[in-house]
ZAMARGU-4260 file (C-alpha; in steps of 0.2 Angstrom, whole numbers, plus 5000, padded with zeros to 4 digits):
<rodrens>
0) 4958/4725/5058 | 4952/4741/5049 | 4953/4758/5057 | 4936/4765/5062 | 4939/4783/5062
5) 4949/4792/5049 | 4954/4810/5046 | 4958/4812/5028 | 4969/4825/5019 | 4969/4822/5000
10) 4986/4829/4995 | 4984/4827/4977 | 4973/4819/4964 | 4979/4811/4948 | 4965/4810/4935
15) 4968/4800/4919 | 4957/4789/4908 | 4960/4770/4906 | 4952/4765/4890 | 4943/4749/4887
20) 4947/4752/4868 | 4963/4759/4863 | 4962/4778/4858 | 4943/4777/4860 | 4935/4794/4860
25) 4921/4789/4872 | 4919/4797/4889 | 4930/4788/4903 | 4923/4773/4913 | 4938/4772/4925
30) 4947/4786/4934 | 4964/4784/4941 | 4963/4791/4959 | 4977/4793/4972 | 4976/4801/4989
35) 4983/4801/5007 | 4974/4795/5023 | 4977/4799/5041 | 4969/4795/5058 | 4959/4809/5067
40) 4975/4813/5076 | 4985/4815/5060 | 4994/4799/5060 | 4997/4790/5043 | 4987/4774/5040
45) 4999/4760/5035 | 4998/4742/5032 | 4979/4741/5032 | 4965/4739/5020 | 4950/4751/5019
50) 4934/4751/5010 | 4931/4767/5000 | 4915/4774/4994 | 4916/4787/4980 | 4900/4798/4977
55) 4899/4810/4962 | 4888/4826/4963 | 4883/4839/4951 | 4887/4854/4963 | 4899/4855/4978
60) 4884/4857/4991 | 4871/4846/4982 | 4862/4832/4992 | 4858/4823/4975 | 4870/4808/4971
65) 4873/4806/4953 | 4883/4789/4955 | 4891/4779/4969 | 4906/4767/4967 | 4912/4756/4981
70) 4930/4750/4981 | 4933/4737/4994 | 4949/4732/5002 | 4960/4746/4995 | 4978/4744/5002
75) 4985/4759/5011 | 5004/4761/5014 | 5012/4775/5023 | 4996/4784/5021 | 4995/4783/5002
80) 4982/4774/4993 | 4978/4771/4974 | 4962/4766/4966 | 4954/4764/4949 | 4937/4772/4952
85) 4924/4762/4942 | 4932/4745/4944 | 4922/4742/4960 | 4903/4740/4963 | 4894/4754/4954
90) 4877/4760/4961 | 4867/4772/4949 | 4860/4788/4956 | 4853/4800/4944 | 4866/4794/4931
95) 4869/4776/4926 | 4888/4776/4923 | 4903/4787/4924 | 4901/4792/4906 | 4884/4799/4909
100) 4890/4809/4924 | 4903/4818/4914 | 4892/4820/4899 | 4877/4827/4907 | 4885/4838/4920
105) 4896/4854/4917 | 4904/4852/4934 | 4907/4835/4943 | 4911/4835/4962 | 4918/4820/4971
110) 4914/4815/4989 | 4925/4802/4998 | 4920/4790/5013 | 4932/4778/5022 | 4924/4763/5030
115) 4909/4768/5041 | 4915/4786/5044 | 4905/4801/5038 | 4909/4808/5020 | 4925/4819/5021
120) 4924/4837/5018 | 4927/4847/5007 | 4922/4839/4991 | 4933/4841/4976 | 4929/4846/4958
125) 4935/4832/4946 | 4938/4833/4928 | 4942/4821/4914 | 4952/4824/4898 | 4950/4812/4883
130) 4966/4805/4877 | 4975/4809/4893 | 4992/4802/4886 | 4992/4816/4873 | 4984/4830/4884
135) 4991/4847/4881 | 4980/4857/4893 | 4973/4854/4910 | 4957/4858/4920 | 4960/4875/4926
140) 4946/4874/4939 | 4953/4858/4946 | 4970/4866/4948 | 4962/4882/4956 | 4952/4871/4968
145) 4968/4862/4973 | 4978/4877/4975 | 4964/4886/4985 | 4963/4872/4997 | 4981/4868/5001
150) 4989/4886/4998 | 4974/4896/5005 | 4972/4907/4989 | 4954/4915/4988 | 4956/4923/4971
155) 4969/4913/4962 | 4967/4920/4945 | 4967/4938/4952 | 4951/4943/4941 | 4943/4952/4956
160) 4931/4938/4959 | 4934/4926/4974 | 4931/4907/4974 | 4918/4910/4987 | 4906/4925/4987
165) 4912/4939/4998 | 4898/4952/5002 | 4891/4958/4986 | 4905/4951/4975 | 4898/4935/4967
170) 4909/4919/4967 | 4920/4915/4952 | 4914/4900/4942 | 4932/4897/4936 | 4946/4903/4948
175) 4959/4896/4937 | 4956/4908/4922 | 4955/4927/4924 | 4945/4928/4907 | 4931/4918/4915
180) 4921/4926/4929 | 4903/4933/4932 | 4898/4946/4918 | 4914/4943/4908 | 4913/4948/4889
185) 4916/4935/4876 | 4934/4937/4869 | 4934/4923/4856 | 4946/4912/4865 | 4938/4896/4862
190) 4930/4896/4879 | 4913/4901/4887 | 4919/4916/4896 | 4902/4918/4906 | 4896/4910/4922
195) 4879/4902/4926 | 4866/4916/4926 | 4875/4927/4914 | 4867/4930/4897 | 4877/4919/4884
200) 4882/4906/4897 | 4884/4889/4889 | 4890/4895/4872 | 4908/4897/4866 | 4914/4912/4856
205) 4896/4917/4852 | 4896/4933/4841 | 4914/4929/4835 | 4919/4928/4817 | 4916/4911/4809
210) 4904/4906/4823 | 4886/4903/4821 | 4876/4905/4837 | 4857/4902/4840 | 4856/4904/4859
215) 4837/4905/4859 | 4834/4891/4847 | 4822/4900/4836 | 4832/4895/4820 | 4840/4912/4817
220) 4858/4915/4821 | 4866/4930/4829 | 4880/4931/4817 | 4878/4937/4799 | 4882/4925/4785
225) 4875/4910/4794 | 4861/4906/4782 | 4848/4918/4790 | 4847/4936/4793 | 4855/4941/4810
230) 4844/4938/4825 | 4839/4955/4832 | 4838/4947/4849 | 4847/4930/4851 | 4841/4928/4869
235) 4822/4930/4865 | 4814/4916/4855 | 4799/4926/4851 | 4808/4939/4840 | 4821/4938/4826
240) 4816/4953/4815 | 4802/4961/4825 | 4811/4967/4840 | 4805/4985/4838 | 4787/4981/4834
245) 4785/4968/4848 | 4777/4979/4862 | 4765/4980/4877 | 4758/4997/4876 | 4746/4996/4890
250) 4758/4986/4901 | 4746/4972/4904 | 4760/4959/4900 | 4751/4955/4883 | 4761/4959/4867
255) 4757/4963/4849 | 4768/4964/4833 | 4780/4949/4839 | 4786/4935/4827 | 4778/4923/4839
260) 4772/4921/4857 | 4782/4907/4864 | 4788/4914/4881 | 4777/4929/4882 | 4758/4932/4881
265) 4749/4938/4865 | 4744/4944/4853 | 4733/4957/4863 | 4717/4961/4855 | 4717/4979/4862
270) 4734/4985/4867 | 4728/5002/4872 | 4717/4996/4886 | 4725/4986/4900 | 4708/4977/4905
275) 4707/4969/4888 | 4718/4954/4883 | 4716/4936/4879 | 4709/4927/4895 | 4704/4943/4903
280) 4689/4945/4915 | 4674/4952/4907 | 4667/4968/4916 | 4653/4980/4912 | 4663/4993/4901
285) 4657/4991/4883 | 4673/4982/4878 | 4679/4965/4873 | 4689/4961/4889 | 4693/4943/4885
290) 4697/4945/4866 | 4683/4933/4861 | 4674/4945/4849 | 4660/4949/4861 | 4656/4964/4872
295) 4649/4963/4890 | 4643/4945/4888 | 4639/4934/4903 | 4631/4937/4920 | 4637/4944/4936
300) 4646/4958/4928 | 4640/4971/4940 | 4644/4972/4959 | 4631/4966/4971 | 4624/4981/4980
305) 4612/4980/4995 | 4594/4975/4990 | 4596/4977/4972 | 4597/4965/4956 | 4610/4975/4946
310) 4612/4973/4927 | 4624/4979/4914 | 4617/4990/4900 | 4628/5000/4887 | 4644/4998/4898
315) 4635/5004/4914 | 4628/4995/4929 | 4610/4999/4933 | 4600/4997/4949 | 4585/4986/4950
320) 4578/4988/4968 | 4570/4973/4977 | 4554/4978/4986 | 4551/4985/4999 | 4568/4994/4997
325) 4570/5009/4986 | 4584/5020/4981 | 4577/5036/4989 | 4594/5045/4991 | 4598/5042/4972
330) 4615/5036/4977 | 4619/5020/4967 | 4634/5016/4977 | 4625/5011/4992 | 4611/5002/4983
335) 4593/5002/4988 | 4595/5009/5005 | 4577/5013/5011 | 4566/5000/5019 | 4549/5008/5016
340) 4541/4997/5029 | 4551/5004/5044 | 4560/5020/5038 | 4551/5034/5046 | 4558/5046/5033
345) 4553/5035/5019 | 4537/5027/5026 | 4527/5018/5012 | 4536/5028/4999 | 4552/5039/4997
350) 4552/5056/5006 | 4536/5052/5016 | 4541/5057/5034 | 4532/5052/5051 | 4529/5066/5063
355) 4523/5069/5081 | 4534/5055/5087 | 4526/5042/5077 | 4536/5027/5069 | 4535/5018/5053
360) 4527/5002/5056 | 4523/4990/5041 | 4524/5005/5030 | 4512/5016/5040 | 4516/5030/5053
365) 4511/5023/5071 | 4515/5027/5089 | 4528/5015/5097 | 4531/5012/5116 | 4548/5003/5113
370) 4558/5016/5103 | 4569/5022/5117 | 4563/5040/5117 | 4549/5050/5125 | 4536/5055/5112
375) 4518/5056/5109 | 4507/5056/5125 | 4521/5047/5135 | 4525/5054/5152 | 4542/5046/5152
380) 4553/5036/5139 | 4541/5022/5133 | 4529/5023/5147 | 4514/5032/5154 | 4500/5040/5145
385) 4485/5032/5138 | 4495/5021/5125 | 4510/5015/5134 | 4512/5004/5150 | 4514/5012/5167
390) 4531/5019/5173 | 4542/5012/5186 | 4549/5021/5202 | 4556/5038/5199 | 4549/5040/5181
395) 4540/5056/5177 | 4521/5055/5179 | 4505/5066/5178 | 4493/5055/5188 | 4493/5039/5198
400) 4488/5028/5182 | 4505/5033/5174 | 4514/5023/5188 | 4516/5005/5192 | 4513/5009/5211
405) 4498/5019/5206 | 4505/5034/5216 | 4512/5049/5207 | 4519/5062/5220 | 4525/5079/5214
410) 4527/5072/5196 | 4537/5056/5200 | 4532/5038/5202 | 4533/5031/5219 | 4540/5013/5222
415) 4527/4999/5224 | 4532/4998/5242 | 4524/5014/5245 | 4508/5008/5254 | 4495/5012/5267
420) 4492/4995/5275 | 4481/5001/5289 | 4471/5013/5278 | 4474/5028/5289 | 4481/5039/5275
425) 4498/5038/5282 | 4511/5029/5271 | 4527/5019/5272 | 4540/5013/5259 | 4539/5029/5249
430) 4554/5038/5242 | 4548/5055/5249 | 4533/5063/5257 | 4527/5079/5249 | 4509/5077/5244
435) 4506/5062/5255 | 4507/5059/5274 | 4522/5048/5280 | 4531/5039/5285 | 4519/5030/5296
440) 4529/5024/5311 | 4516/5010/5314 | 4507/5005/5298 | 4500/4989/5306 | 4489/4999/5318
445) 4471/5001/5317 | 4463/5011/5303 | 4462/5029/5308 | 4474/5027/5323 | 4482/5043/5330
450) 4500/5035/5332 | 4508/5040/5315 | 4524/5050/5320 | 4526/5047/5338 | 4531/5029/5339
455) 4544/5022/5351 | 4559/5010/5347 | 4557/4993/5355 | 4571/4980/5355 | 4570/4961/5353
460) 4573/4952/5370 | 4575/4934/5363 | 4581/4927/5380 | 4567/4935/5390 | 4579/4943/5403
465) 4571/4960/5402 | 4586/4967/5391 | 4585/4970/5373 | 4596/4967/5358 | 4601/4984/5350
470) 4604/4976/5333 | 4585/4971/5331 | 4572/4984/5334 | 4555/4990/5328 | 4545/5006/5329
475) 4528/5005/5336 | 4515/5014/5347 | 4516/5000/5359 | 4529/4986/5363 | 4526/4970/5352
480) 4527/4953/5361 | 4546/4949/5364 | 4552/4967/5363 | 4557/4979/5377 | 4561/4997/5378
485) 4580/4996/5382 | 4595/4989/5371 | 4607/4985/5385 | 4609/4966/5383 | 4627/4961/5379
490) 4621/4943/5374 | 4603/4941/5369 | 4605/4922/5367 | 4610/4920/5386 | 4598/4924/5399
495) 4612/4924/5412 | 4621/4938/5404 | 4614/4956/5407 | 4619/4972/5416 | 4621/4968/5434
500) 4621/4949/5433 | 4633/4939/5444 | 4648/4932/5435 | 4646/4913/5436 | 4664/4908/5434
505) 4677/4907/5420 | 4666/4901/5406 | 4673/4914/5393 | 4657/4925/5394 | 4654/4943/5400
510) 4639/4940/5411 | 4638/4957/5419 | 4640/4966/5402 | 4655/4976/5409 | 4666/4973/5394
515) 4677/4960/5402 | 4676/4941/5401 | 4671/4932/5417 | 4689/4926/5418 | 4706/4928/5409
520) 4721/4918/5410 | 4733/4932/5415 | 4734/4951/5419 | 4742/4953/5402 | 4727/4945/5393
525) 4716/4958/5402 | 4727/4972/5397 | 4727/4967/5379 | 4708/4966/5379 | 4705/4982/5389
530) 4720/4994/5387 | 4712/5007/5399 | 4711/4994/5413 | 4718/5002/5430 | 4729/4993/5443
535) 4719/4982/5454 | 4713/4965/5459 | 4706/4953/5446 | 4700/4935/5444 | 4711/4924/5432
540) 4710/4906/5427 | 4727/4900/5423 | 4723/4883/5417 | 4707/4887/5407 | 4695/4872/5407
545) 4707/4863/5419 | 4704/4857/5437 | 4712/4873/5445 | 4698/4885/5451 | 4699/4903/5446
550) 4707/4914/5459 | 4711/4933/5463 | 4727/4941/5458 | 4734/4959/5459 | 4737/4966/5442
555) 4750/4980/5439 | 4743/4989/5423 | 4754/5004/5422 | 4773/4999/5425 | 4782/4997/5409
560) 4767/4994/5398 | 4756/4985/5411 | 4750/4967/5411 | 4761/4961/5426 | 4753/4948/5437
565) 4760/4949/5455 | 4767/4932/5462 | 4774/4937/5479 | 4775/4951/5492 | 4789/4951/5505
570) 4790/4962/5520 | 4804/4953/5530 | 4819/4964/5531 | 4829/4949/5537 | 4825/4938/5523
575) 4837/4946/5510 | 4850/4932/5509 | 4838/4919/5502 | 4826/4933/5496 | 4812/4924/5488
580) 4810/4905/5491 | 4794/4894/5491 | 4788/4877/5485 | 4775/4870/5474 | 4757/4873/5478
585) 4761/4885/5492 | 4750/4899/5497 | 4756/4907/5513 | 4755/4922/5523 | 4741/4934/5524
590) 4733/4948/5515 | 4736/4941/5497 | 4734/4947/5484 | 4736/4964/5492 | 4752/4972/5486
595) 4752/4984/5501 | 4751/4970/5514 | 4762/4973/5529 | 4765/4954/5529 | 4773/4943/5516
600) 4763/4932/5505 | 4766/4921/5489 | 4753/4913/5477 | 4762/4900/5467 | 4746/4896/5457
605) 4751/4910/5446 | 4765/4900/5440 | 4755/4885/5435 | 4760/4878/5418 | 4774/4891/5416
610) 4791/4884/5409 | 4798/4901/5409 | 4788/4917/5409 | 4789/4929/5394 | 4794/4943/5406
615) 4800/4943/5424 | 4804/4956/5436 | 4808/4959/5455 | 4804/4976/5462 | 4814/4981/5477
620) 4804/4994/5486 | 4808/5005/5501 | 4790/5010/5503 | 4790/5008/5521 | 4783/5021/5533
625) 4795/5035/5535 | 4807/5028/5522 | 4802/5037/5506 | 4797/5029/5489 | 4813/5024/5480
630) 4812/5008/5469 | 4825/4997/5460 | 4818/4985/5447 | 4827/4970/5441 | 4819/4964/5425
635) 4825/4949/5415 | 4824/4955/5397 | 4830/4939/5388 | 4822/4923/5394 | 4835/4912/5385
640) 4847/4915/5400 | 4837/4901/5408 | 4840/4887/5396 | 4840/4874/5411 | 4829/4872/5426
645) 4837/4874/5443 | 4853/4883/5436 | 4857/4899/5445 | 4861/4914/5433 | 4869/4930/5437
650) 4857/4945/5434 | 4869/4959/5436 | 4881/4956/5421 | 4879/4955/5402 | 4863/4957/5393
655) 4852/4948/5405 | 4842/4961/5413 | 4836/4979/5414 | 4839/4990/5429 | 4827/5005/5433
660) 4828/5018/5446 | 4813/5027/5452 | 4804/5021/5436 | 4816/5030/5425 | 4823/5024/5409
665) 4828/5006/5408 | 4847/5004/5409 | 4859/4989/5408 | 4866/4985/5426 | 4882/4980/5418
670) 4895/4977/5431 | 4886/4984/5445 | 4893/4981/5463 | 4877/4972/5467 | 4875/4954/5464
675) 4860/4943/5461 | 4857/4926/5455 | 4841/4917/5451 | 4836/4899/5447 | 4819/4893/5440
680) 4811/4876/5443 | 4797/4868/5433 | 4780/4867/5441 | 4776/4850/5448 | 4765/4842/5460
685) 4779/4839/5473 | 4783/4852/5485 | 4800/4859/5479 | 4808/4876/5477 | 4801/4886/5462
690) 4811/4902/5462 | 4826/4907/5472 | 4832/4925/5471 | 4848/4926/5481 | 4856/4943/5484
695) 4871/4935/5491 | 4885/4943/5502 | 4874/4951/5515 | 4862/4965/5516 | 4875/4978/5510
700) 4871/4972/5493 | 4854/4981/5495 | 4862/4997/5500 | 4864/5011/5487 | 4863/5003/5470
705) 4863/5020/5463 | 4849/5027/5475 | 4851/5044/5482 | 4856/5043/5500 | 4870/5030/5499
710) 4872/5017/5512 | 4857/5024/5522 | 4844/5017/5510 | 4837/5000/5515 | 4825/4990/5504
715) 4812/4983/5516 | 4800/4976/5503 | 4800/4967/5487 | 4787/4962/5474 | 4789/4948/5461
720) 4779/4950/5445 | 4778/4940/5429 | 4770/4945/5412 | 4764/4931/5401 | 4751/4930/5387
725) 4744/4915/5395
</rodrens>
């Protein structure tokens, strides 16, 4: 089985010629080639056969294949293989055989491919030596390539030119011979000392004694004694004895005085004028520009100038104006610039000017009402006067006919809305009233009426409730139908809403126009809608459009931002152990929702629909006749302390509540000696406990608590509030 991936290191190349005819002097058709083959990991290939493809190129980096040779089933032993290139299948490229490759190319580079792998890099330059058995010299470049590849040399012959170009130093074309490099002089050594691109490259010992060189192929040799006079420039096929006379005096790239014109242009018919030479473009200059023996021949010699048919005469381009245009400014560069039909400075003829604001129209001076300027009898730009249309609002005028509205007041046109509908000489819709009367407050009155500037504002009463809409009004002498003299209605689309009307229930409307909806969901909603609302009793509707009817509650609108809805009031000094306790749907006691009631009461309707209020507080109040006015407020500030219904929570520790004394700053209770727990139950239709505030440990827990007076202070009343947006 053949290896599929090779890593090749060609250690040496033995090149010889195997002749089909003994001692033949023809180019070789077989090349003796030997190399070493390893795997990609460096292991020697042994005991295997490999198909080798050899490709020949003209340069190292060329993509053009000169010839391809396939050598199949080549035996590889200990990494070494040997093959006669040319004995296998030959596929022509640009050349038909090996002989043509070496004959037609100064350099031959070999590319090697093993089986289906890619071609190995780098390619190697390969040379052939006829009569290899008697060879006395070697291919210097092949040796230099070999040494440079395997020994790492970059300038093997030490001539200052590296094998590969380095910066501005060009690459050496033969790194095996120090006498051969770019720009090298010919030293008569039997070799071509120059490199491709150098003058003299491709010739051996040119200029040396006994050598006849004709580099430019003009039949004249560089060296004397070669049958012709020495060539004055053997690299220029146009000259051999006329180098000094072959010149381009006017630098137009056309020459005179040369032996011939093979690679240069010439001869020039006028070498003192750069615009004249064979094949030149004829222009109007009274010269033979194209060297055809004629001067200024042909048409279109002159530039095309505006409105003119120019022509060439005696080397100059002359104007020929096309009517109605004339060259009135006598400047030939811009052609015939004046249109005598419209030019007010050259109207009908050059230098005939229109005056008095007239314009040149069809070659005659006339007045125009569309020239963008105020002239003639116009009262304003392009309007007014006997010749132009009337002016629009705000334009200058002299009399009424100068204006579209027919009204000229103090020199300015009034708008077309400036009218006197009732013909009482009082106007409306005018921009000002200087020389006319107005505005008429009732221009729909009778002709000659006396109500001109004493009208009254009347307001639309669409719902006929006797109260008008302040946004819709008219000014009249008397009230029109459907209008009233006041603008007090807060909803002109509802006849049940007007100042003093009775609130009809929680329908979301402000029936009595007092700035409040007939019913809110909570005290907090009222506070948000009316921030200046004082403490007091209000109607709320906790379930909106639900079945529960609206009811009255007490709202604390001042404590800690206001918006607190009172739930319960307790006045039983003995009920401090289970301090607040009630069931669903219970409304008991008397005096509710009076916060100052001397009896206890609770209204659990306030809690309808509440899973846990946004804010919750219990106020312990010593406001009892003769007991002063000290207060302690327990306020839960983090409702997440109640994650489960019916679970008691300590209100006196951690970050669970605020504590306030005499309405001072809120402070954390921390580890107060007081203890209090609270549990919260969801609202339901069964009669079960809702809130349980337990002081615990007896009434001594309500003594002191930071209140001045120590143990002599009792709290005989408490209020429970909640604050919710709903």
